C-alpha positions in Angstrom: 22.1 -23.0 16.2 22.6 -19.4 17.4 20.5 -17.7 20.0 19.0 -15.6 17.3 18.1 -18.6 15.2 16.5 -20.1 18.2 14.3 -17.0 18.7 13.3 -17.1 15.1 12.4 -20.8 15.4 10.3 -20.0 18.5 8.5 -17.4 16.5 7.6 -19.9 13.8 6.6 -22.4 16.4 3.7 -20.1 17.3 2.2 -20.7 13.9 3.2 -24.3 13.3 -0.3 -25.6 13.5 -1.6 -22.9 11.2 1.2 -23.5 8.7 0.2 -27.2 8.7 -3.3 -26.0 7.7 -1.8 -23.9 5.0 0.2 -26.8 3.6 -3.0 -28.8 3.3 -4.7 -25.9 1.4 -1.6 -25.8 -0.9 -1.8 -29.5 -1.6 -5.5 -29.4 -2.3 -5.3 -26.4 -4.6 -2.3 -27.6 -6.6 -4.6 -30.4 -7.9 -5.0 -30.2 -11.7 -6.2 -32.5 -14.5 -3.0 -31.6 -16.4 -0.2 -33.8 -14.7 2.7 -31.5 -15.6 1.0 -28.6 -13.8 1.0 -30.5 -10.5 4.4 -32.0 -11.1 6.2 -28.6 -11.6 4.2 -26.9 -8.9 5.1 -29.6 -6.4 8.7 -29.6 -7.6 9.3 -25.9 -6.7 7.1 -25.9 -3.5 8.7 -29.1 -2.2 12.1 -27.5 -2.6 11.4 -25.8 0.7 12.2 -22.2 1.3 11.5 -20.0 4.2 7.8 -19.4 3.6 8.3 -16.0 5.1 5.3 -14.4 3.4 2.6 -16.9 4.6 4.4 -16.9 8.0 4.1 -13.1 8.1 0.4 -13.2 7.4 -0.2 -15.9 10.0 1.9 -14.1 12.7 0.1 -10.8 12.0 -3.3 -12.5 12.2 -2.3 -14.0 15.5 -1.0 -10.6 16.8 -4.4 -9.1 15.9 -6.3 -12.1 17.5 -8.0 -13.3 14.3 -10.4 -16.1 15.1 -11.4 -17.4 11.6 -9.8 -19.7 9.1 -9.6 -17.5 6.0 -6.0 -16.6 6.9 -5.0 -20.2 5.9 -6.5 -19.7 2.4 -4.8 -16.3 2.0 -1.5 -17.5 3.2 -1.6 -20.2 0.5 -2.5 -17.4 -2.0 0.5 -15.4 -1.2 2.7 -18.5 -1.4 1.3 -19.3 -4.9 1.9 -15.7 -6.1 5.4 -15.9 -4.8 6.1 -19.3 -6.4 4.8 -18.0 -9.7 7.2 -15.1 -9.5 10.1 -17.5 -8.8 9.2 -19.6 -11.9 9.1 -16.5 -14.1 12.2 -15.0 -12.5 14.3 -18.0 -13.1 13.4 -18.0 -16.8 14.1 -14.3 -17.2 17.4 -14.6 -15.3 18.4 -17.9 -16.9 19.1 -19.2 -13.4 20.1 -22.9 -13.0 20.2 -23.3 -9.2 17.7 -22.4 -6.5 17.6 -23.7 -2.9 20.5 -26.1 -3.7 19.0 -27.9 -6.7 18.1 -27.3 -10.3 15.6 -24.6 -11.1 12.3 -25.7 -12.6 13.3 -24.2 -15.9 16.5 -26.1 -15.9 14.6 -29.4 -15.1 11.5 -28.9 -17.2 12.4 -26.2 -19.7 11.4 -22.5 -20.0 8.0 -22.9 -21.7 6.6 -25.3 -19.1 7.9 -23.1 -16.2 6.3 -19.9 -17.7 2.9 -21.6 -18.3 2.8 -23.3 -14.8 3.7 -19.9 -13.3 0.6 -18.6 -15.1 -1.5 -21.4 -13.7 -0.3 -20.5 -10.1 -1.2 -16.9 -10.7 -4.7 -17.7 -11.9 -5.3 -20.3 -9.2 -4.3 -17.7 -6.6 -6.9 -15.3 -8.0 -9.6 -18.1 -7.9 -8.7 -18.6 -4.2 -8.8 -15.0 -3.2 -12.4 -14.8 -4.4 -13.2 -17.2 -1.6 -12.6 -14.5 1.0 -15.6 -12.6 -0.5 -14.0 -9.3 0.4 -13.3 -6.6 -2.2 -10.5 -5.0 -0.1 -8.7 -8.3 0.1 -9.0 -8.8 -3.7 -7.9 -5.2 -4.3 -4.9 -5.6 -2.1 -3.7 -8.7 -3.8 -4.5 -7.5 -7.3 -2.6 -4.3 -6.7 0.3 -6.1 -5.1 0.5 -8.5 -8.1 0.5 -5.6 -10.5 3.2 -3.7 -8.6 5.4 -6.9 -8.5 5.0 -7.2 -12.3 6.0 -3.5 -12.7 9.0 -4.2 -10.5 10.1 -7.1 -12.6 9.9 -5.0 -15.8 11.7 -2.1 -14.1 14.5 -4.5 -13.0 14.7 -5.8 -16.6 15.1 -2.2 -17.8 17.9 -1.6 -15.3 19.9 -4.6 -16.3 23.5 -3.7 -17.2 22.9 -0.1 -16.1 25.9 0.8 -13.9 24.6 4.4 -13.4 21.8 3.1 -11.1 21.7 4.9 -7.7 20.4 3.8 -4.3 17.0 5.4 -4.8 16.4 3.5 -8.0 17.7 0.3 -6.5 15.2 0.6 -3.6 12.4 1.4 -5.9 12.9 -2.0 -7.6 13.1 -4.1 -4.5 10.2 -2.4 -2.8 8.1 -3.2 -5.9 9.5 -6.6 -6.7 10.2 -8.1 -3.3 8.8 -6.0 -0.5 5.3 -5.5 -1.9 4.1 -9.1 -1.2 5.5 -8.9 2.3 3.5 -5.6 2.7 0.4 -7.1 1.3 0.7 -10.3 3.5 0.7 -8.2 6.7 -2.0 -5.8 5.5 -4.3 -8.8 4.7 -4.3 -9.8 8.4 -5.4 -6.3 9.4 -8.2 -6.4 6.8 -9.3 -9.8 8.0 -9.6 -8.5 11.6 -11.2 -5.2 10.5 -8.5 -3.3 12.3 -8.3 0.5 12.4 -6.6 2.4 9.6 -3.7 3.1 12.0 -3.1 -0.6 12.8 -3.5 -1.5 9.1 -0.9 1.1 8.1 1.5 -0.2 10.9 1.1 -3.8 9.6 1.8 -2.7 6.0 4.9 -0.6 7.1 6.2 -3.6 9.0 5.8 -5.9 6.0 7.4 -3.4 3.6 10.4 -2.8 5.8 10.9 -6.5 6.6 10.7 -7.4 2.9 13.2 -4.6 2.0 15.6 -5.7 4.7 15.3 -9.3 3.5 16.2 -8.4 -0.1 19.1 -6.1 0.9 20.6 -8.9 3.0 20.1 -11.2 0.1 22.2 -8.9 -2.1 24.9 -8.8 0.6 25.0 -12.6 0.5 25.7 -12.6 -3.2 29.2 -11.3 -2.3 29.6 -12.6 1.2 28.0 -16.0 1.2 28.9 -19.3 -0.5 27.0 -21.5 -2.9 26.7 -24.5 -0.6 25.0 -22.4 2.2 22.9 -20.3 -0.1 21.7 -22.9 -2.6 22.4 -20.6 -5.5 25.4 -19.6 -7.5 27.5 -16.8 -6.1 27.9 -14.0 -8.6 24.5 -14.6 -10.3 23.5 -11.0 -9.8 26.6 -9.8 -11.5 26.2 -12.2 -14.4 22.7 -10.9 -14.9 24.0 -7.3 -14.9 22.2 -6.3 -11.7 23.6 -3.1 -10.0 22.8 -4.1 -6.4 23.6 -2.0 -3.4 27.0 -3.5 -2.5 28.1 -2.7 -6.1 26.6 0.8 -6.1 28.3 1.7 -2.8 31.5 0.0 -4.0 31.6 2.2 -7.1 30.9 5.3 -4.9 33.6 4.6 -2.4 36.3 2.9 -4.6 39.1 4.4 -6.6 38.4 5.4 -10.2 40.0 2.1 -11.3 37.9 0.0 -8.8 34.7 1.8 -9.9 35.6 1.1 -13.6 36.1 -2.6 -12.8 32.7 -2.9 -11.3 31.1 -0.8 -14.0 32.5 -2.9 -16.8 31.4 -6.1 -15.0 27.8 -4.8 -14.7 27.6 -3.5 -18.2 28.9 -6.7 -19.7 27.5 -9.3 -17.2 31.0 -10.6 -16.7 32.0 -12.7 -13.6 35.7 -13.3 -14.6 36.8 -10.7 -12.1 34.3 -11.7 -9.4 37.1 -12.4 -6.8 38.5 -8.9 -7.4 35.1 -7.3 -7.2 34.4 -9.2 -3.9 37.7 -7.7 -2.6 36.6 -4.2 -3.7 33.1 -4.3 -2.0 34.8 -5.6 1.2 37.8 -3.3 1.2 35.6 -0.2 0.6 33.2 -1.1 3.4 30.4 -1.5 0.9 29.2 -4.7 2.5 29.1 -3.1 6.0 27.2 -0.1 4.6 24.7 -2.4 2.8 24.2 -4.3 6.1 23.6 -1.0 7.9 21.0 -0.1 5.3 19.3 -3.5 6.0 19.6 -2.8 9.8 17.8 0.5 9.3 14.9 -1.2 7.5 14.7 -3.9 10.2 14.6 -1.2 12.8 11.8 0.5 10.8 9.9 -2.8 10.9 10.3 -3.2 14.7 9.3 0.4 15.3 6.0 -0.2 13.4 5.2 -3.0 15.9 4.8 -0.4 18.6 1.3 0.3 17.2 0.2 -3.3 17.5 -1.0 -5.2 20.6 1.8 -6.6 22.8 1.7 -10.4 22.8 3.7 -13.5 21.8 3.0 -13.0 18.1 4.2 -9.4 18.0 7.3 -10.5 20.0 7.8 -13.2 17.3 7.5 -10.6 14.6 10.1 -8.5 16.4 12.4 -11.5 16.5 11.8 -12.2 12.8 13.1 -8.7 11.9 16.1 -9.0 14.2 17.0 -12.4 12.9 17.3 -11.1 9.3 20.5 -9.3 10.3 22.2 -12.6 11.1 20.9 -14.3 7.9 23.5 -16.5 6.2 21.3 -18.3 3.6 
């Protein structure tokens, strides 16, 4: 394990007890009188994953010295919302592999995956009412709506090779970063923090989520299936113009740009090895990593407005660790 991985692990150790409480909430609230609901929900949640969104909420709550227990409930809420998006995403993208095993839609079929995703959304909204705080409900309702808009926007952008970096960032800040932003903001609301601190928390979450997704898009051309637990080239097959491809088209020769453009427009992966060579030889991967580094730095800068303690140090480590992410 690298030194950076160790620091990230130490950050998560700060919230290990809290995460155990969250796991208990998740297990209790997955209970349903319809067996298939629990079966599919458990299938995808048991697959693991980084649990970054609940971890972010718990770390931020610790940084702001929250003394209650509602953060456990809300951490479970954001995990349910995230899991629902995964179930729906995999159906839309026709994905077959996630976290190293068959997706829920591959194992149980598309109809069951969509409907169980709906169950998780509705259960999350039942749970957020428990907080009895209109601002919390507004934050989560708004975030869920923005995520849905991001999903539709991404669908509209499929096979569009003319997409630029601004349009790309608009999608990922809606689709991915919004729930990170909401997770950090919720902790500030729970602790009745000042508007300045709440804004800093939200900025940290948005920047962290953006960096996470940009690095994920790098790994689609720099990782391998065994490490990542998903099929390399899935983004290209789905016709997604991600940042490595956008920069590769900008920096490549007309012939190289045409190769990438044709692959995006037709969702073809036959020339994936050639496209990987293009994004590497043009420096597109390094440029994309630099974009992720800028977002990670923006997240770390936001922490300067939060109290200095072990939790904010852990949040700093979490942002820094993203830049060495391999899976």
